[in-house]
C-alpha positions as CSV (number, residue, x, y, z in Angstrom):
1,X,-50.9,-35.4,-25.8
2,X,-49.0,-31.5,-25.9
3,X,-46.3,-31.1,-28.9
4,X,-44.0,-28.5,-27.9
5,X,-43.0,-26.9,-31.4
6,X,-39.5,-26.4,-31.3
7,X,-39.7,-23.1,-33.3
8,X,-41.5,-21.3,-30.2
9,X,-39.8,-20.2,-27.7
10,X,-40.4,-21.9,-24.2
11,X,-41.0,-20.2,-20.9
12,X,-37.3,-19.8,-19.1
13,X,-38.3,-21.8,-16.0
14,X,-40.5,-24.5,-17.4
15,X,-38.0,-27.6,-17.0
16,X,-36.5,-27.0,-13.8
17,X,-38.5,-25.1,-11.2
18,X,-36.0,-25.7,-8.8
19,X,-33.6,-23.9,-10.3
20,X,-35.4,-21.0,-9.9
21,X,-33.8,-18.8,-6.8
22,X,-30.3,-19.7,-8.1
23,X,-31.0,-18.3,-11.5
24,X,-32.9,-15.4,-10.3
25,X,-29.4,-14.4,-8.3
26,X,-27.3,-14.9,-11.3
27,X,-29.5,-12.7,-12.9
28,X,-29.2,-10.3,-10.3
29,X,-25.9,-10.2,-9.8
30,X,-25.4,-9.2,-13.1
31,X,-28.1,-6.4,-12.7
32,X,-26.3,-5.2,-9.3
33,X,-23.0,-5.8,-11.0
34,X,-24.0,-3.0,-13.6
35,X,-26.3,-0.4,-11.9
36,X,-25.3,-1.1,-8.0
37,X,-27.9,-1.1,-5.3
38,X,-29.5,2.2,-5.4
39,X,-31.0,1.8,-8.7
40,X,-31.4,-1.7,-9.1
41,X,-35.3,-2.2,-9.1
42,X,-36.9,-5.7,-8.3
43,X,-38.5,-4.9,-12.3
44,X,-34.8,-4.6,-13.6
45,X,-34.0,-8.1,-11.8
46,X,-37.0,-9.9,-13.3
47,X,-36.5,-8.9,-16.9
48,X,-33.2,-10.3,-16.5
49,X,-34.2,-13.5,-14.9
50,X,-37.1,-14.0,-17.8
51,X,-39.4,-13.8,-15.0
52,X,-42.1,-11.7,-13.7
53,X,-42.1,-8.8,-10.5
54,X,-45.1,-10.7,-9.0
55,X,-42.5,-14.0,-9.3
56,X,-39.3,-13.1,-7.9
57,X,-41.5,-12.1,-5.1
58,X,-41.7,-15.6,-4.5
59,X,-38.6,-16.3,-3.8
60,X,-37.2,-12.7,-2.5
61,X,-39.6,-10.8,-0.3
62,X,-37.6,-7.5,-1.1
63,X,-34.6,-6.7,-3.0
64,X,-32.4,-6.5,0.4
65,X,-33.1,-10.2,0.7
66,X,-31.8,-10.9,-2.9
67,X,-28.7,-8.7,-2.1
68,X,-28.2,-10.9,1.2
69,X,-29.1,-14.2,-0.8
70,X,-26.3,-13.3,-2.8
71,X,-23.9,-12.3,-0.3
72,X,-24.5,-15.8,1.6
73,X,-24.6,-17.9,-1.5
74,X,-21.5,-16.4,-2.9
75,X,-19.4,-15.3,-0.4
76,X,-20.9,-17.0,2.5
77,X,-19.7,-20.5,1.5
78,X,-16.7,-19.4,1.1
79,X,-16.6,-18.0,4.8
80,X,-17.0,-21.6,5.9
81,X,-13.6,-22.6,4.0
82,X,-11.9,-20.0,5.6
83,X,-13.0,-21.0,8.9
84,X,-12.1,-24.7,8.0
85,X,-8.8,-24.1,6.5
86,X,-7.5,-21.8,9.9
87,X,-8.6,-25.0,12.4
88,X,-7.1,-27.0,10.0
89,X,-3.9,-25.0,9.9
90,X,-3.3,-23.8,14.0
91,X,-0.4,-26.4,13.9
92,X,1.0,-24.4,11.2
93,X,-0.2,-20.8,11.2
94,X,2.1,-19.4,9.0
95,X,0.9,-21.8,6.4
96,X,-2.7,-21.0,7.4
97,X,-2.7,-17.0,6.8
98,X,-1.4,-18.1,3.8
99,X,-4.3,-20.6,2.4
100,X,-6.3,-18.4,4.1
101,X,-4.9,-14.6,2.0
102,X,-4.8,-16.9,-0.9
103,X,-8.7,-18.7,-1.0
104,X,-9.9,-15.1,0.0
105,X,-7.6,-13.2,-3.1
106,X,-8.1,-15.8,-5.7
107,X,-12.2,-15.9,-4.6
108,X,-12.5,-12.7,-5.5
109,X,-10.8,-12.6,-8.2
110,X,-14.3,-13.6,-10.0
111,X,-14.9,-9.6,-11.2
112,X,-18.7,-11.1,-10.7
113,X,-18.3,-11.9,-7.0
114,X,-16.1,-8.4,-6.4
115,X,-18.7,-6.6,-7.3
116,X,-20.8,-7.5,-3.6
117,X,-18.0,-5.6,-1.8
118,X,-17.6,-3.0,-4.0
119,X,-20.9,-2.4,-3.8
120,X,-21.4,-2.5,-0.3
121,X,-18.1,0.1,0.1
122,X,-19.9,2.3,-2.5
123,X,-23.3,2.3,-0.4
124,X,-22.9,1.5,2.8
125,X,-23.5,4.9,4.4
126,X,-27.2,4.5,2.5
127,X,-28.1,1.3,3.3
128,X,-26.8,0.6,7.1
129,X,-28.6,-2.7,7.8
130,X,-27.1,-3.9,4.7
131,X,-23.7,-2.9,5.5
132,X,-23.8,-4.8,8.6
133,X,-25.0,-7.7,7.8
134,X,-22.1,-8.0,5.2
135,X,-20.0,-6.6,8.2
136,X,-21.4,-9.2,10.2
137,X,-21.8,-12.4,7.6
138,X,-18.5,-11.5,6.2
139,X,-15.7,-9.2,7.4
140,X,-16.3,-10.5,11.1
141,X,-15.9,-14.2,9.9
142,X,-12.8,-13.6,7.7
143,X,-11.0,-11.5,10.8
144,X,-11.8,-14.6,13.0
145,X,-10.5,-16.6,11.2
146,X,-7.0,-14.6,10.2
147,X,-7.1,-13.6,14.3
148,X,-7.0,-17.1,15.3
149,X,-4.1,-18.3,13.2
150,X,-2.3,-15.0,14.2
151,X,-2.9,-15.5,18.1
152,X,-1.5,-19.5,17.2
153,X,1.7,-18.4,15.9
154,X,1.9,-15.3,18.5
155,X,1.4,-18.7,21.2
156,X,4.0,-20.2,19.1
157,X,6.8,-18.1,19.6
158,X,6.5,-17.5,15.6
159,X,5.2,-13.9,15.3
160,X,5.5,-10.9,17.4
161,X,3.6,-9.5,20.4
162,X,1.4,-7.4,18.2
163,X,-3.1,-6.7,18.4
164,X,-4.2,-10.0,16.3
165,X,-7.2,-8.1,14.9
166,X,-4.9,-4.8,14.0
167,X,-2.9,-7.2,12.2
168,X,-5.4,-9.4,10.6
169,X,-6.4,-5.8,8.6
170,X,-3.4,-5.4,7.6
171,X,-3.0,-8.3,5.9
172,X,-6.6,-7.9,4.4
173,X,-6.4,-4.5,3.4
174,X,-3.8,-4.6,0.7
175,X,-5.9,-7.2,-0.9
176,X,-9.1,-5.5,-0.5
177,X,-7.6,-2.3,-2.2
178,X,-6.5,-4.9,-5.0
179,X,-10.1,-6.3,-5.6
180,X,-11.4,-3.1,-6.1
181,X,-8.3,-1.4,-8.1
182,X,-9.0,-4.8,-10.7
183,X,-12.8,-3.7,-10.7
184,X,-12.0,-0.1,-11.6
185,X,-8.8,-0.7,-14.1
186,X,-9.5,-4.0,-16.3
187,X,-7.2,-3.2,-18.9
188,X,-4.6,-2.8,-16.6
189,X,-4.6,-6.2,-15.4
190,X,-2.7,-7.9,-17.8
191,X,0.3,-9.9,-16.9
192,X,-0.5,-9.3,-13.1
193,X,-1.6,-12.3,-11.4
194,X,-3.1,-12.1,-8.6
195,X,-1.7,-15.1,-7.2
196,X,1.8,-13.0,-7.5
197,X,0.4,-10.2,-5.8
198,X,-0.8,-12.5,-3.0
199,X,2.5,-13.6,-2.4
200,X,4.4,-10.3,-2.4
201,X,1.2,-8.9,0.0
202,X,2.2,-12.2,2.4
203,X,6.0,-11.9,2.5
204,X,5.9,-7.8,3.1
205,X,3.4,-8.9,6.2
206,X,5.2,-12.0,7.2
207,X,8.2,-9.9,7.6
208,X,6.4,-7.1,9.7
209,X,5.0,-9.9,11.8
210,X,7.6,-12.2,12.1
211,X,9.6,-12.6,15.8
212,X,13.0,-10.9,15.8
213,X,15.8,-13.6,16.9
214,X,17.3,-12.8,19.8
215,X,20.8,-12.6,18.0
216,X,19.6,-9.7,15.5
217,X,19.3,-7.8,19.1
218,X,23.0,-8.7,20.2
219,X,25.3,-5.8,20.9
220,X,22.2,-3.2,20.1
221,X,21.9,-0.3,22.8
222,X,18.1,0.8,24.1
């Protein structure tokens, strides 16, 4: 019988080989967050994961595949929740929009997760295929959920006749900016809960998109 010496460090992966891809992605997220995409090498990911580069390639054929898997793991799953929330809340579009905005913003409050859109925005021109993948996987689905809710609000007479896609972008854009701001200036985030900012942005958005009651226009000449 083999006896394991507790004083000798054991290989990181021997006890749970089924967890290797997830742990590789965890290590890759840390490396991408610090180095960005272009400057990261598969050797860097392997070193952070405690594996050889050859072992990394068993799970991910390329650095692009590592990044795409990270997007699907960390953000793609969230998109399913956004889609479900949009469908469930169509009877109450205002509550649905608030819920999706809260979910989206608080999910990216994790600075490690927020590193992914920051990397895409910084390096989209150099890696257009990766940017297109992110747009299709994340941006289009988020916009789609918001567009459905905004259109439902228009149909119910709650919102003005606006272009739903442009309105969705108007809601998301300040949230994206705040996520990037918090990445760039983490020392200035104290005392500024993300939830409070989401409420402030949503309040401004809702008042801008809300249908004007007819009596508000009484006596006003064109």
